N, C-alpha and C positions, 0 to 999 in steps of 0.2 A: 494411474498411481505415474509421478511424474520418476523420469533417471535422470540423475544429476552426470552429466557427464564433465569428468576435470581434465579442459582441452583448453584452446588459445579463442584469446576474444578479438579482433579487430574492427574498430576499435572497443576498448574493455568499458566494462559498464560504468567503470568510475569516471573513465574521460568522456564517457553518454554526460554523465551524469552534471559532470564540472561547466561543460557550455551549455546545459539546460536549466540546470537546477536555477542559479543568480537572477535569472528572466522572469521567474514567480514572482508574484505579488507577495507571497509571505516570506521570500527569502528577507534575511536581517542585515547581512554584511552588505562589501561592497564586491562591486562585482567582479570588476578586475581584479581585484585581492584573493578570494577564497580557495581553501588549502582544505579541499577534503580526504577524508579518509570512511573506510568502512568500517561501522562501529555493532554491528547486531544485522537482526532481523528474523525473518521464517518467511516461509512458502505453504501454498494452500494447492491441494490438488484440482485439476479439470477432470470430470469425469469424464469426459470425452478422450482425454489423452492426448489436445492439439495444442492445447494453448498452457506456456509457462507463465506463473503467478509466484512474484517472487514482494513481498514487503522489505526493503531496504532501507538500513538507517545508517546515514552519512555526518557527520562531524564535521562542520565549518572550526575550524582551530587558527582563523586570521585574526579575529578582533581580539577585545581583553578579557571576554570568556570566549570560551568553547559555545557552542550553538550543534545540537542534534535535530536531522532534519528528518524525514518520512520519506521516501519515494516508491509506490505501490505501483509496482512495473511488470506488465504482461510481453511475452516474449512468442511474435506467432511467424507462423513460416512463409507469411506471405501479407500485402497488407490487410486492413481492417476497415471495410469500406464507411464513411461515414463517420469516422472518428480520425479525423485530420486533424483536430485541434489537439489532439491529445499524442501526437506522435513526437518521441523526441529523440528518434533518430534510426539507423541499423547501423546491426555489427556482424563482422561474419564468425562464424562459430565453426570450431575445426571438423565438429561432427555433422553438425546438422545443417551448413552451408549458411546461408541470408537471413536474416533473425529481423522482424519488423520490431522495433521497442517502444511501447504505450506506456502513454501514463494511464494506469487502471482507473484510476477513475470515470474513464472516461472508456471502457473495456466491458462489455456487459458481463463479460466470464469472471471477472476478479470482483466484480461487482455482485453477482449473483450468490460465488462461490462466498466472499464476506456476508451476508447475510445467512448464508446456509452455515458457517461458522456461529456467529450471532443466538442462529438458532437452534445449536447443539447435534447441527445435520454435515458436518464434515469438523475435520479435523486440523489441528495447524500441524505441520511439518518442518524437522530441522531443515536450514537454511542451504546448506551445503551436504547431504547425504541424504542419497536414495530411500525408501520407506522407512525412515523413521519419524516419528509420530515426535513434537517438541511440549514437553509434559509443564515447560515455563511458563507456553501462554496461558492467561488465564481469561476466560469470558465469564461472565456476572450477567444473568439476569436482574432488569429490573422493572420494576411495577409491575404493570400486567403481561413482563414478556414480547419476545418479538412475535408480532402474525406470522401466520400461514400464507404460501403463495407469494409473497412480495419479487420483484422485477427491478431492471434497472438498467442504466441509468437514466434517467430524463434527465432533466435542468442540472448541470454544471456550473458551480460559483464559487470561487476563490476568494477567501475573506483574506485579511490578514495576517492570520493565523493557521487558517487548514482548510478545506474543499470541503462545498457540500451538497451532496448531490442527492436529486429528487429520485426516493421511490414509491413504488405504490401496488397492487394487486393488480394484477393482470386482466384490461377487459371487465373494470370495474370502476363507476363516477365518486370515487371518493379522494378526499385531500389526500396529498403526496406524505410519504414522513419523511426527515432528511436522515439520511445515514452520510457522516460527519468524518473526515481523513484528519486526523491529528497531524499538520506537518510541521509543526515546531516544538517539536518535545518536552518534555518536564517531568518530572519526577508528581506522583499523585494521581488522583481516579478524579473522573468525573460524577459529577451533579446538579439537580436541579430539577423543578419539575418539568412530565413530558420523558423523562429519561427509559426507556424500554429494553435498554443491554450496551454494554462495554467491551472493550476489547484490552486488556492489557499483557501487555510483555517489555523486554529488557531488551536494554540496549548497553554499549561499553564506553564511559568517558576518557577523553584520553589519558589519563591517569592512570586508568585501568579497570578503575573503581564499577562497582555496576548500580546502572539507574533503572526505574521502571516506571513506566505510566500507559497512557490510555492511546493507542493508536490508530482506534475506531470508537465512534458510540453512533446510535439507534434513538431519533427522540418523536416524538408525537407533535 
């Protein structure tokens, strides 16, 4: 169970994302004009209690229309070997000290807990409360469902609208499945051939209206 500490962060998460997010291939605004605000999200628990896992939504209001982005983050007490490409930065936590912040697509703990969520073996937690399940997060099994024993991440690929992560059964020479993170959030659901499951959650638009869409999905 993750314990949520209400304390100081230097720099803040939003400050880290303001420097990192405009450099992504899926960012749709102007790098030097982005104006980000927190807009929602949820957490997952690390069974080992070592890694913080957060799916944060931020909106950029600098353009003609606001755009909502998904930033899946992990927080670690030491660098993650081999994940240099996913390092967003470090921050000083008022209780826990230095934390290394990663884009969760490159972190096996986030990937495996997201797969567990899709398989019904994990529960979404409230973003800012300790030990509080978030019933607004919906998991929809699709088709033949999510296979057991999936691990990752394998190859991580950014596209114009998201991030694709290769996942597969450990130790077996079988074709990888694709775990997709929807980086540019829009209302609606996922569909199409090969869909095995999807995670739907909500966020707040700048006018306080509620939006809801696909955060992640698994496809064969």
